[in-house]
DRENTORKOL-3810 file (N, C-alpha, C; in nm, 4 decimals):
REM DRENTORKOL-3810
@n.u->0.9606; n.v->1.3382; n.w->0.9720; ca.u->0.8760; ca.v->1.2989; ca.w->1.0831; c.u->0.9156; c.v->1.1588; c.w->1.1282
@n.u->0.9246; n.v->1.1406; n.w->1.2563; ca.u->0.9589; ca.v->1.0113; ca.w->1.3133; c.u->0.8319; c.v->0.9295; c.w->1.3318
@n.u->0.8256; n.v->0.8144; n.w->1.2689; ca.u->0.7100; ca.v->0.7266; ca.w->1.2839; c.u->0.7579; c.v->0.5865; c.w->1.3191
@n.u->0.6689; n.v->0.5105; n.w->1.3787; ca.u->0.6920; ca.v->0.3694; ca.w->1.4071; c.u->0.6063; c.v->0.2912; c.w->1.3090
@n.u->0.6670; n.v->0.1941; n.w->1.2428; ca.u->0.5939; ca.v->0.1129; ca.w->1.1457; c.u->0.5787; c.v->-0.0264; c.w->1.2020
@n.u->0.4572; n.v->-0.0780; n.w->1.1938; ca.u->0.4282; ca.v->-0.2129; ca.w->1.2419; c.u->0.3190; c.v->-0.2744; c.w->1.1562
@n.u->0.3036; n.v->-0.4063; n.w->1.1718; ca.u->0.1949; ca.v->-0.4757; ca.w->1.1034; c.u->0.0623; c.v->-0.4297; c.w->1.1626
@n.u->-0.0347; n.v->-0.4100; n.w->1.0777; ca.u->-0.1679; ca.v->-0.3699; ca.w->1.1225; c.u->-0.2328; c.v->-0.4833; c.w->1.2002
@n.u->-0.3182; n.v->-0.4459; n.w->1.2914; ca.u->-0.3994; ca.v->-0.5417; ca.w->1.3658; c.u->-0.5453; c.v->-0.5230; c.w->1.3243
@n.u->-0.6290; n.v->-0.6135; n.w->1.3651; ca.u->-0.7719; ca.v->-0.6025; ca.w->1.3347; c.u->-0.8280; c.v->-0.4698; c.w->1.3866
@n.u->-0.7758; n.v->-0.4222; n.w->1.4989; ca.u->-0.8236; ca.v->-0.2966; ca.w->1.5563; c.u->-0.7904; c.v->-0.1752; c.w->1.4703
@n.u->-0.6976; n.v->-0.1893; n.w->1.3765; ca.u->-0.6578; ca.v->-0.0790; ca.w->1.2889; c.u->-0.7452; c.v->-0.0662; c.w->1.1647
@n.u->-0.8347; n.v->-0.1606; n.w->1.1425; ca.u->-0.9103; ca.v->-0.1640; ca.w->1.0174; c.u->-0.9858; c.v->-0.0340; c.w->0.9903
@n.u->-1.0646; n.v->0.0112; n.w->1.0824; ca.u->-1.1494; ca.v->0.1282; ca.w->1.0581; c.u->-1.0663; c.v->0.2520; c.w->1.0241
@n.u->-0.9620; n.v->0.2774; n.w->1.1005; ca.u->-0.8797; ca.v->0.3963; ca.w->1.0768; c.u->-0.7975; c.v->0.3844; c.w->0.9490
@n.u->-0.7513; n.v->0.2644; n.w->0.9181; ca.u->-0.6740; ca.v->0.2444; ca.w->0.7949; c.u->-0.7630; c.v->0.2625; c.w->0.6731
@n.u->-0.8811; n.v->0.2043; n.w->0.6758; ca.u->-0.9747; ca.v->0.2204; ca.w->0.5640; c.u->-1.0139; c.v->0.3677; c.w->0.5489
@n.u->-1.0322; n.v->0.4370; n.w->0.6595; ca.u->-1.0634; ca.v->0.5805; ca.w->0.6526; c.u->-0.9479; c.v->0.6574; c.w->0.5873
@n.u->-0.8247; n.v->0.6194; n.w->0.6182; ca.u->-0.7085; ca.v->0.6823; ca.w->0.5547; c.u->-0.7120; c.v->0.6585; c.w->0.4045
@n.u->-0.7360; n.v->0.5349; n.w->0.3638; ca.u->-0.7420; ca.v->0.5036; ca.w->0.2205; c.u->-0.8497; c.v->0.5859; c.w->0.1507
@n.u->-0.9637; n.v->0.5977; n.w->0.2151; ca.u->-1.0725; ca.v->0.6762; ca.w->0.1558; c.u->-1.0324; c.v->0.8237; c.w->0.1450
@n.u->-0.9706; n.v->0.8774; n.w->0.2495; ca.u->-0.9331; ca.v->1.0188; ca.w->0.2479; c.u->-0.8298; c.v->1.0488; c.w->0.1395
@n.u->-0.7513; n.v->0.9484; n.w->0.1029; ca.u->-0.6495; ca.v->0.9643; ca.w->-0.0023; c.u->-0.7024; c.v->0.9281; c.w->-0.1393
@n.u->-0.8317; n.v->0.8989; n.w->-0.1481; ca.u->-0.8976; ca.v->0.8658; ca.w->-0.2752; c.u->-0.8365; c.v->0.7420; c.w->-0.3411
@n.u->-0.8028; n.v->0.6425; n.w->-0.2590; ca.u->-0.7445; ca.v->0.5190; ca.w->-0.3110; c.u->-0.8475; c.v->0.4077; c.w->-0.3309
@n.u->-0.9705; n.v->0.4341; n.w->-0.2988; ca.u->-1.0736; ca.v->0.3309; ca.w->-0.3029; c.u->-1.1530; c.v->0.3431; c.w->-0.4321
@n.u->-1.1615; n.v->0.2333; n.w->-0.5055; ca.u->-1.2414; ca.v->0.2286; ca.w->-0.6279; c.u->-1.3794; c.v->0.1709; c.w->-0.5951
@n.u->-1.4762; n.v->0.2070; n.w->-0.6738; ca.u->-1.6139; ca.v->0.1634; ca.w->-0.6476; c.u->-1.6288; c.v->0.0116; c.w->-0.6474
@n.u->-1.5424; n.v->-0.0577; n.w->-0.7173; ca.u->-1.5531; ca.v->-0.2027; ca.w->-0.7282; c.u->-1.4687; c.v->-0.2766; c.w->-0.6248
@n.u->-1.4015; n.v->-0.2047; n.w->-0.5364; ca.u->-1.3236; ca.v->-0.2680; ca.w->-0.4298; c.u->-1.3851; c.v->-0.2348; c.w->-0.2950
@n.u->-1.3938; n.v->-0.3337; n.w->-0.2105; ca.u->-1.4344; ca.v->-0.3122; ca.w->-0.0719; c.u->-1.3062; c.v->-0.3035; c.w->0.0097
@n.u->-1.2663; n.v->-0.1833; n.w->0.0534; ca.u->-1.1386; ca.v->-0.1703; ca.w->0.1217; c.u->-1.1323; c.v->-0.2472; c.w->0.2535
@n.u->-1.2433; n.v->-0.2592; n.w->0.3235; ca.u->-1.2431; ca.v->-0.3367; ca.w->0.4481; c.u->-1.2169; c.v->-0.4836; c.w->0.4182
@n.u->-1.2748; n.v->-0.5339; n.w->0.3107; ca.u->-1.2482; ca.v->-0.6717; ca.w->0.2701; c.u->-1.1027; c.v->-0.6872; c.w->0.2273
@n.u->-1.0479; n.v->-0.5893; n.w->0.1542; ca.u->-0.9061; ca.v->-0.5931; ca.w->0.1161; c.u->-0.8182; c.v->-0.5983; c.w->0.2404
@n.u->-0.8515; n.v->-0.5179; n.w->0.3402; ca.u->-0.7762; ca.v->-0.5136; ca.w->0.4656; c.u->-0.7753; c.v->-0.6514; c.w->0.5319
@n.u->-0.8923; n.v->-0.7095; n.w->0.5486; ca.u->-0.9019; ca.v->-0.8400; ca.w->0.6166; c.u->-0.8361; c.v->-0.9506; c.w->0.5349
@n.u->-0.8524; n.v->-0.9485; n.w->0.4037; ca.u->-0.7936; ca.v->-1.0504; ca.w->0.3167; c.u->-0.6413; c.v->-1.0476; c.w->0.3253
@n.u->-0.5830; n.v->-0.9278; n.w->0.3168; ca.u->-0.4366; ca.v->-0.9160; ca.w->0.3207; c.u->-0.3804; c.v->-0.9635; c.w->0.4540
@n.u->-0.4475; n.v->-0.9309; n.w->0.5615; ca.u->-0.3982; ca.v->-0.9712; ca.w->0.6932; c.u->-0.4102; c.v->-1.1209; c.w->0.7157
@n.u->-0.5018; n.v->-1.1864; n.w->0.6471; ca.u->-0.5292; ca.v->-1.3284; ca.w->0.6714; c.u->-0.4367; c.v->-1.4228; c.w->0.5957
@n.u->-0.3589; n.v->-1.3729; n.w->0.5021; ca.u->-0.2770; ca.v->-1.4576; ca.w->0.4162; c.u->-0.1294; c.v->-1.4483; c.w->0.4550
@n.u->-0.0549; n.v->-1.5586; n.w->0.4424; ca.u->0.0877; ca.v->-1.5545; ca.w->0.4780; c.u->0.1732; c.v->-1.4772; c.w->0.3774
@n.u->0.1224; n.v->-1.4556; n.w->0.2576; ca.u->0.2017; ca.v->-1.3866; ca.w->0.1556; c.u->0.1598; c.v->-1.2404; c.w->0.1373
@n.u->0.0911; n.v->-1.1836; n.w->0.2375; ca.u->0.0543; ca.v->-1.0426; ca.w->0.2314; c.u->0.0346; c.v->-0.9880; c.w->0.3722
@n.u->0.0404; n.v->-0.8565; n.w->0.3806; ca.u->0.0169; ca.v->-0.7908; ca.w->0.5095; c.u->-0.0094; c.v->-0.6434; c.w->0.4843
@n.u->-0.0508; n.v->-0.5761; n.w->0.5865; ca.u->-0.0677; ca.v->-0.4318; ca.w->0.5841; c.u->0.0229; c.v->-0.3758; c.w->0.6914
@n.u->0.1020; n.v->-0.2775; n.w->0.6533; ca.u->0.1883; ca.v->-0.2089; ca.w->0.7486; c.u->0.1322; c.v->-0.0697; c.w->0.7700
@n.u->0.1344; n.v->-0.0252; n.w->0.8937; ca.u->0.0865; ca.v->0.1088; ca.w->0.9251; c.u->0.1977; c.v->0.1875; c.w->0.9918
@n.u->0.1988; n.v->0.3171; n.w->0.9664; ca.u->0.2923; ca.v->0.4081; ca.w->1.0299; c.u->0.2185; c.v->0.4874; c.w->1.1363
@n.u->0.2767; n.v->0.4921; n.w->1.2548; ca.u->0.2143; ca.v->0.5598; ca.w->1.3683; c.u->0.2978; c.v->0.6804; c.w->1.4097
@n.u->0.2304; n.v->0.7918; n.w->1.4387; ca.u->0.3012; ca.v->0.9082; ca.w->1.4908; c.u->0.3233; c.v->0.8918; c.w->1.6410
@n.u->0.3769; n.v->0.9934; n.w->1.7056; ca.u->0.4093; ca.v->0.9820; ca.w->1.8482; c.u->0.2861; c.v->0.9773; c.w->1.9381
@n.u->0.1669; n.v->0.9960; n.w->1.8799; ca.u->0.0416; ca.v->0.9833; ca.w->1.9562; c.u->-0.0335; c.v->0.8552; c.w->1.9193
@n.u->0.0347; n.v->0.7654; n.w->1.8485; ca.u->-0.0228; ca.v->0.6383; ca.w->1.8016; c.u->-0.1357; c.v->0.6556; c.w->1.7005
@n.u->-0.1367; n.v->0.7669; n.w->1.6294; ca.u->-0.2311; ca.v->0.7867; ca.w->1.5203; c.u->-0.1737; c.v->0.7250; c.w->1.3937
@n.u->-0.2573; n.v->0.6599; n.w->1.3163; ca.u->-0.2134; ca.v->0.6048; ca.w->1.1881; c.u->-0.1975; c.v->0.7200; c.w->1.0901
@n.u->-0.0747; n.v->0.7387; n.w->1.0426; ca.u->-0.0448; ca.v->0.8482; ca.w->0.9493; c.u->0.0037; c.v->0.7960; c.w->0.8139
@n.u->0.0202; n.v->0.6643; n.w->0.8014; ca.u->0.0644; ca.v->0.6064; ca.w->0.6749; c.u->0.0294; c.v->0.4598; c.w->0.6679
@n.u->0.0273; n.v->0.4081; n.w->0.5443; ca.u->-0.0006; ca.v->0.2658; ca.w->0.5262; c.u->0.0582; c.v->0.2161; c.w->0.3960
@n.u->0.0745; n.v->0.0860; n.w->0.3906; ca.u->0.1058; ca.v->0.0162; ca.w->0.2664; c.u->0.0532; c.v->-0.1262; c.w->0.2807
@n.u->-0.0145; n.v->-0.1743; n.w->0.1780; ca.u->-0.0522; ca.v->-0.3151; ca.w->0.1699; c.u->0.0527; c.v->-0.3789; c.w->0.0800
@n.u->0.1125; n.v->-0.4853; n.w->0.1260; ca.u->0.2214; ca.v->-0.5495; ca.w->0.0528; c.u->0.1919; c.v->-0.6984; c.w->0.0404
@n.u->0.2298; n.v->-0.7561; n.w->-0.0725; ca.u->0.2093; ca.v->-0.8988; ca.w->-0.0926; c.u->0.2957; c.v->-0.9496; c.w->-0.2065
@n.u->0.2944; n.v->-1.0799; n.w->-0.2234; ca.u->0.3726; ca.v->-1.1387; ca.w->-0.3323; c.u->0.3082; c.v->-1.2682; c.w->-0.3803
@n.u->0.3478; n.v->-1.3078; n.w->-0.5007; ca.u->0.2997; ca.v->-1.4326; ca.w->-0.5595; c.u->0.4104; c.v->-1.5378; c.w->-0.5648
@n.u->0.5196; n.v->-1.5141; n.w->-0.4933; ca.u->0.6348; ca.v->-1.6036; ca.w->-0.4961; c.u->0.7401; c.v->-1.5589; c.w->-0.5960
@n.u->0.7040; n.v->-1.4703; n.w->-0.6845; ca.u->0.7947; ca.v->-1.4215; ca.w->-0.7880; c.u->0.8077; c.v->-1.2692; c.w->-0.7812
@n.u->0.6952; n.v->-1.2011; n.w->-0.7860; ca.u->0.6930; ca.v->-1.0554; ca.w->-0.7815; c.u->0.6203; c.v->-1.0089; c.w->-0.6563
@n.u->0.6709; n.v->-0.8991; n.w->-0.6012; ca.u->0.6014; ca.v->-0.8344; ca.w->-0.4920; c.u->0.5196; c.v->-0.7186; c.w->-0.5457
@n.u->0.4168; n.v->-0.6856; n.w->-0.4727; ca.u->0.3288; ca.v->-0.5754; ca.w->-0.5111; c.u->0.3027; c.v->-0.4879; c.w->-0.3901
@n.u->0.2912; n.v->-0.3570; n.w->-0.4137; ca.u->0.2477; ca.v->-0.2658; ca.w->-0.3089; c.u->0.1189; c.v->-0.1975; c.w->-0.3557
@n.u->0.0305; n.v->-0.1816; n.w->-0.2612; ca.u->-0.1001; ca.v->-0.1194; ca.w->-0.2835; c.u->-0.1293; c.v->-0.0272; c.w->-0.1656
@n.u->-0.2275; n.v->0.0566; n.w->-0.1833; ca.u->-0.2769; ca.v->0.1416; ca.w->-0.0737; c.u->-0.1636; c.v->0.2150; c.w->-0.0008
@n.u->-0.0665; n.v->0.2660; n.w->-0.0758; ca.u->0.0353; ca.v->0.3512; ca.w->-0.0152; c.u->-0.0337; c.v->0.4836; c.w->0.0154
@n.u->-0.0386; n.v->0.5185; n.w->0.1429; ca.u->-0.1147; ca.v->0.6363; ca.w->0.1828; c.u->-0.0446; c.v->0.7111; c.w->0.2945
@n.u->-0.0640; n.v->0.8415; n.w->0.2935; ca.u->-0.0178; ca.v->0.9303; ca.w->0.3998; c.u->-0.1306; c.v->1.0273; c.w->0.4296
@n.u->-0.1540; n.v->1.0550; n.w->0.5566; ca.u->-0.2585; ca.v->1.1515; ca.w->0.5897; c.u->-0.2326; c.v->1.2815; c.w->0.5150
@n.u->-0.3387; n.v->1.3439; n.w->0.4709; ca.u->-0.3263; ca.v->1.4627; ca.w->0.3867; c.u->-0.2480; c.v->1.5747; c.w->0.4547
@n.u->-0.2630; n.v->1.5897; n.w->0.5846; ca.u->-0.1934; ca.v->1.6983; ca.w->0.6540; c.u->-0.0499; c.v->1.6637; c.w->0.6925
@n.u->-0.0053; n.v->1.5415; n.w->0.6616; ca.u->0.1312; ca.v->1.4991; ca.w->0.6955; c.u->0.2164; c.v->1.4738; c.w->0.5703
@n.u->0.1677; n.v->1.5142; n.w->0.4544; ca.u->0.2425; ca.v->1.4892; ca.w->0.3305; c.u->0.3698; c.v->1.5724; c.w->0.3263
@n.u->0.4625; n.v->1.5296; n.w->0.2413; ca.u->0.5915; ca.v->1.5971; ca.w->0.2214; c.u->0.6809; c.v->1.5890; c.w->0.3453
@n.u->0.6602; n.v->1.4860; n.w->0.4272; ca.u->0.7428; ca.v->1.4688; ca.w->0.5462; c.u->0.8167; c.v->1.3351; c.w->0.5460
@n.u->0.8120; n.v->1.2631; n.w->0.4338; ca.u->0.8852; ca.v->1.1377; ca.w->0.4227; c.u->0.8083; c.v->1.0143; c.w->0.4662
@n.u->0.6823; n.v->1.0305; n.w->0.5035; ca.u->0.6054; ca.v->0.9152; ca.w->0.5502; c.u->0.5802; c.v->0.8175; c.w->0.4359
@n.u->0.5404; n.v->0.8676; n.w->0.3199; ca.u->0.5162; ca.v->0.7794; ca.w->0.2054; c.u->0.6408; c.v->0.6998; c.w->0.1699
@n.u->0.7538; n.v->0.7685; n.w->0.1661; ca.u->0.8820; ca.v->0.7009; ca.w->0.1387; c.u->0.9068; c.v->0.5911; c.w->0.2414
@n.u->0.8875; n.v->0.6213; n.w->0.3683; ca.u->0.9103; ca.v->0.5227; ca.w->0.4743; c.u->0.8163; c.v->0.4038; c.w->0.4594
@n.u->0.6915; n.v->0.4280; n.w->0.4205; ca.u->0.5967; ca.v->0.3182; ca.w->0.4043; c.u->0.6386; c.v->0.2281; c.w->0.2876
@n.u->0.6792; n.v->0.2892; n.w->0.1755; ca.u->0.7248; ca.v->0.2091; ca.w->0.0614; c.u->0.8493; c.v->0.1305; c.w->0.0999
@n.u->0.9432; n.v->0.1937; n.w->0.1676; ca.u->1.0656; ca.v->0.1243; ca.w->0.2100; c.u->1.0327; c.v->0.0083; c.w->0.3047
@n.u->0.9360; n.v->0.0269; n.w->0.3925; ca.u->0.8959; ca.v->-0.0815; ca.w->0.4836; c.u->0.8346; c.v->-0.1966; c.w->0.4051
@n.u->0.7548; n.v->-0.1643; n.w->0.3040; ca.u->0.6994; ca.v->-0.2690; ca.w->0.2190; c.u->0.8083; c.v->-0.3441; c.w->0.1437
@n.u->0.9074; n.v->-0.2702; n.w->0.0936; ca.u->1.0195; ca.v->-0.3333; ca.w->0.0240; c.u->1.0977; c.v->-0.4236; c.w->0.1190
@n.u->1.1187; n.v->-0.3802; n.w->0.2416; ca.u->1.1900; ca.v->-0.4623; ca.w->0.3393; c.u->1.1116; c.v->-0.5897; c.w->0.3701
@n.u->0.9818; n.v->-0.5779; n.w->0.3835; ca.u->0.8953; ca.v->-0.6935; ca.w->0.4067; c.u->0.9160; c.v->-0.7952; c.w->0.2945
@n.u->0.9228; n.v->-0.7477; n.w->0.1716; ca.u->0.9447; ca.v->-0.8370; ca.w->0.0570; c.u->1.0846; c.v->-0.8973; c.w->0.0596
@n.u->1.1861; n.v->-0.8171; n.w->0.0885; ca.u->1.3233; ca.v->-0.8693; ca.w->0.0960; c.u->1.3331; c.v->-0.9833; c.w->0.1971
@n.u->1.2679; n.v->-0.9672; n.w->0.3102; ca.u->1.2712; ca.v->-1.0707; ca.w->0.4140; c.u->1.2102; c.v->-1.2013; c.w->0.3657
@n.u->1.1319; n.v->-1.1962; n.w->0.2613; ca.u->1.0698; ca.v->-1.3152; ca.w->0.2038; c.u->1.1366; c.v->-1.3562; c.w->0.0731
@n.u->1.2545; n.v->-1.2997; n.w->0.0476; ca.u->1.3376; ca.v->-1.3314; ca.w->-0.0698; c.u->1.2723; c.v->-1.2922; c.w->-0.2020
@n.u->1.1854; n.v->-1.1934; n.w->-0.1987; ca.u->1.1248; ca.v->-1.1409; ca.w->-0.3207; c.u->1.2106; c.v->-1.0234; c.w->-0.3658
@n.u->1.2546; n.v->-1.0267; n.w->-0.4914; ca.u->1.3533; ca.v->-0.9290; ca.w->-0.5389; c.u->1.2974; c.v->-0.8237; c.w->-0.6337
@n.u->1.1719; n.v->-0.8339; n.w->-0.6705; ca.u->1.1150; ca.v->-0.7356; ca.w->-0.7629; c.u->0.9838; c.v->-0.6859; c.w->-0.7045
@n.u->0.9689; n.v->-0.5544; n.w->-0.7027; ca.u->0.8446; ca.v->-0.4968; ca.w->-0.6511; c.u->0.7760; c.v->-0.4197; c.w->-0.7627
@n.u->0.6463; n.v->-0.4353; n.w->-0.7686; ca.u->0.5636; ca.v->-0.3757; ca.w->-0.8728; c.u->0.4552; c.v->-0.2903; c.w->-0.8075
@n.u->0.4038; n.v->-0.1977; n.w->-0.8853; ca.u->0.2851; ca.v->-0.1255; ca.w->-0.8434; c.u->0.2125; c.v->-0.0784; c.w->-0.9676
@n.u->0.0856; n.v->-0.0553; n.w->-0.9525; ca.u->0.0052; ca.v->0.0000; ca.w->-1.0611; c.u->-0.0533; c.v->0.1325; c.w->-1.0129
@n.u->-0.0599; n.v->0.2259; n.w->-1.1042; ca.u->-0.1170; ca.v->0.3568; ca.w->-1.0749; c.u->-0.2369; c.v->0.3754; c.w->-1.1661
@n.u->-0.3504; n.v->0.4047; n.w->-1.1053; ca.u->-0.4676; ca.v->0.4327; ca.w->-1.1874; c.u->-0.4432; c.v->0.5582; c.w->-1.2703
@n.u->-0.4999; n.v->0.5606; n.w->-1.3883; ca.u->-0.4791; ca.v->0.6765; ca.w->-1.4756; c.u->-0.5387; c.v->0.8039; c.w->-1.4175
@n.u->-0.6233; n.v->0.7903; n.w->-1.3174; ca.u->-0.6799; ca.v->0.9080; ca.w->-1.2498; c.u->-0.5908; c.v->0.9554; c.w->-1.1346
@n.u->-0.4778; n.v->0.8889; n.w->-1.1106; ca.u->-0.3917; ca.v->0.9193; ca.w->-0.9969; c.u->-0.2488; c.v->0.9507; c.w->-1.0417
@n.u->-0.2338; n.v->1.0095; n.w->-1.1580; ca.u->-0.1009; ca.v->1.0286; ca.w->-1.2155; c.u->-0.0152; c.v->1.1286; c.w->-1.1386
@n.u->-0.0730; n.v->1.2061; n.w->-1.0477; ca.u->0.0078; ca.v->1.3009; ca.w->-0.9716; c.u->0.1100; c.v->1.2312; c.w->-0.8829
@n.u->0.0982; n.v->1.1004; n.w->-0.8616; ca.u->0.1936; ca.v->1.0278; ca.w->-0.7772; c.u->0.3137; c.v->0.9737; c.w->-0.8551
@n.u->0.3139; n.v->0.9860; n.w->-0.9848; ca.u->0.4215; ca.v->0.9284; ca.w->-1.0660; c.u->0.5581; c.v->0.9829; c.w->-1.0248
@n.u->0.5704; n.v->1.1125; n.w->-1.0072; ca.u->0.7004; ca.v->1.1702; ca.w->-0.9689; c.u->0.7459; c.v->1.1200; c.w->-0.8326
@n.u->0.6524; n.v->1.1015; n.w->-0.7395; ca.u->0.6867; ca.v->1.0450; ca.w->-0.6081; c.u->0.7543; c.v->0.9091; c.w->-0.6262
@n.u->0.6941; n.v->0.8209; n.w->-0.7043; ca.u->0.7516; ca.v->0.6877; ca.w->-0.7235; c.u->0.8812; c.v->0.6920; c.w->-0.8039
@n.u->0.8928; n.v->0.7836; n.w->-0.8976; ca.u->1.0192; ca.v->0.7981; ca.w->-0.9704; c.u->1.1321; c.v->0.8358; c.w->-0.8756
@n.u->1.1027; n.v->0.9228; n.w->-0.7772; ca.u->1.2055; ca.v->0.9597; ca.w->-0.6792; c.u->1.2465; c.v->0.8399; c.w->-0.5932
@n.u->1.1635; n.v->0.7380; n.w->-0.5864; ca.u->1.1955; ca.v->0.6154; ca.w->-0.5119; c.u->1.2548; c.v->0.5085; c.w->-0.6032
@n.u->1.2963; n.v->0.5498; n.w->-0.7234; ca.u->1.3628; ca.v->0.4642; ca.w->-0.8228; c.u->1.2716; c.v->0.3629; c.w->-0.8913
@n.u->1.1406; n.v->0.3859; n.w->-0.8874; ca.u->1.0509; ca.v->0.3058; ca.w->-0.9696; c.u->1.0597; c.v->0.3584; c.w->-1.1113
@n.u->1.0421; n.v->0.2682; n.w->-1.2062; ca.u->1.0457; ca.v->0.3046; ca.w->-1.3473; c.u->0.9126; c.v->0.2689; c.w->-1.4107
@n.u->0.8755; n.v->0.3451; n.w->-1.5102; ca.u->0.7556; ca.v->0.3095; ca.w->-1.5862; c.u->0.7921; c.v->0.1906; c.w->-1.6736
@n.u->0.7167; n.v->0.0836; n.w->-1.6598; ca.u->0.7426; ca.v->-0.0387; ca.w->-1.7356; c.u->0.6388; c.v->-0.0495; c.w->-1.8475
@n.u->0.6857; n.v->-0.0603; n.w->-1.9711; ca.u->0.5897; ca.v->-0.0725; ca.w->-2.0812; c.u->0.5243; c.v->-0.2105; c.w->-2.0785
@n.u->0.4037; n.v->-0.2146; n.w->-2.0326; ca.u->0.3294; ca.v->-0.3394; ca.w->-2.0210; c.u->0.1855; c.v->-0.3160; c.w->-2.0635
@n.u->0.1243; n.v->-0.4204; n.w->-2.1032; ca.u->-0.0198; ca.v->-0.4177; ca.w->-2.1260; c.u->-0.0814; c.v->-0.4988; c.w->-2.0131
@n.u->-0.1696; n.v->-0.4367; n.w->-1.9418; ca.u->-0.2382; ca.v->-0.5057; ca.w->-1.8335; c.u->-0.3776; c.v->-0.5382; c.w->-1.8835
@n.u->-0.4126; n.v->-0.6637; n.w->-1.8740; ca.u->-0.5459; ca.v->-0.7071; ca.w->-1.9146; c.u->-0.6198; c.v->-0.7538; c.w->-1.7902
@n.u->-0.7496; n.v->-0.7450; n.w->-1.7952; ca.u->-0.8278; ca.v->-0.7894; ca.w->-1.6805; c.u->-0.9530; c.v->-0.8603; c.w->-1.7261
@n.u->-1.0033; n.v->-0.9392; n.w->-1.6371; ca.u->-1.1299; ca.v->-1.0090; ca.w->-1.6595; c.u->-1.1942; c.v->-1.0236; c.w->-1.5223
@n.u->-1.3169; n.v->-0.9815; n.w->-1.5128; ca.u->-1.3902; ca.v->-0.9950; ca.w->-1.3872; c.u->-1.4516; c.v->-1.1334; c.w->-1.3813
@n.u->-1.4269; n.v->-1.2035; n.w->-1.2730; ca.u->-1.4842; ca.v->-1.3364; ca.w->-1.2527; c.u->-1.6170; c.v->-1.3220; c.w->-1.1797
@n.u->-1.7201; n.v->-1.3765; n.w->-1.2380; ca.u->-1.8525; ca.v->-1.3687; ca.w->-1.1769; c.u->-1.8729; c.v->-1.4875; c.w->-1.0846
@n.u->-1.9491; n.v->-1.4654; n.w->-0.9825; ca.u->-1.9842; ca.v->-1.5771; ca.w->-0.8941; c.u->-2.0643; c.v->-1.6796; c.w->-0.9726
@n.u->-2.0349; n.v->-1.8068; n.w->-0.9453; ca.u->-2.1104; ca.v->-1.9084; ca.w->-1.0204; c.u->-2.2333; c.v->-1.9514; c.w->-0.9475
END
């Protein structure tokens, strides 16, 4: 499928968040609309959207970096457009965004409830990295 990929605008928020929800990428502890606005507001992150020939959002990727490693989040394709290369194109666009900023390593995390995507990422040459991820929730003071 031929798509045009561009940086998301504020006007894309509602449709992009709806895409994330439809793909079951939203966790109860994340506000996807806040994630959307936060990523767009920072120089080291952005959201890229893929548009079909009718300007419908059919794919997305949130991409960012810490100066050392790049990360991709919210890789999504509309459910009725899967298996057409859109996800691959979105990941590649995120990787290009990172390359343009001289970031050479890209990371992603997969929730244990979303393991059906592992083969997709393996086909894109991602490898499972043996790591322990620790977390701590910061409470408002």
